[in-house]
C-alpha positions, 0 to 999 in steps of 0.5 A: 435177311433177304430171302428167295421168294418166287414173287420177289427175288432178293435184290443184290448190287452187282459190281459188274457190267457183265450181262453174263453174270446178270443172266447167271444170277437170274438163273438162280432166282436173283434180281440185281442192280448194276453198280459199275466198279471201275478199278485199275486191273494191272497185274502186280509184279510176280503176282500169281494168277489166283492172287490177281483174280482174288485181289481184283474181286475184292477191289471191285466189291470195295469200289462198289460199296463206296458208291452206295448210301448207308441205307443201300448197304443193307443189301449185299454187293457181289463182285467177280473177276475172271482170268485165263491162265496158261502155264501161270501166265495171265491172259486178260482181255485183248487190247486189239485184234492182234492181241486176240490172235496172239492169245488164241494161237497160244491157247490152241491145243492147250490145257489152261486154267480159268480162275474166277473169284467171287467177292461178297460184301454183306453186314460189314463182312467181305468174303472172297472165294475162288473157282478154278476150271481146267479147260482143254481146247482143240488145235485151231487153224489160222482160218478158225482164229481169223473167223472168230476174231471177225465175229467180234466175240473175243473183244471183251473176254478174258483169254479172248474166248467165250465158252458160251459163244462160238468158241464153245465148239472148240472146247474138248473137255473141262474139269470144274465149273462151266458157269465159272468159265463164263464168269460166275460159278453158280454153285460157289456163288449160291453157297456164298450167298447162303452162308451170309443169309443173303439167299436161302436157295 
């Protein structure tokens, strides 16, 4: 069993390239090794945003497992996927600046959902949990949208914005997990790791 110690934090494999997720894990005392897990993220026909994000998290953790040796599989593998949903429509990462502009115009003045699914593979078991946060965004001007796109911040963000960055000034209210909107809900992640005895925190 891996346990939390101040001098030797537990090692987990993170099937994600997201620096935000690495920082959030560090916040709760967990060190991780990046394990890129590239999968096809195309949404299936008639797939709901919740089903979509939970499927991708599971596929990422499974892809991560396939890259490990039997010895390495003694450690936990964690994966997550985040998507923004507006009126049941998934807004993924923008393809280009025009796509980002389209999404930000749609989100302007909206109340929307941010779904983050976390998948943990450990001891030959996989569990997937979901965190959903309701986000209310202020009405944006074209000048605000243009300046934000020029900053480059939307490029790798679901829904074309990051609450932890410049766009945080636009968020009037959230109901749920702030860290979940960032990409890894800390409470749900820590509870999942405790449940599987990966961490005692």
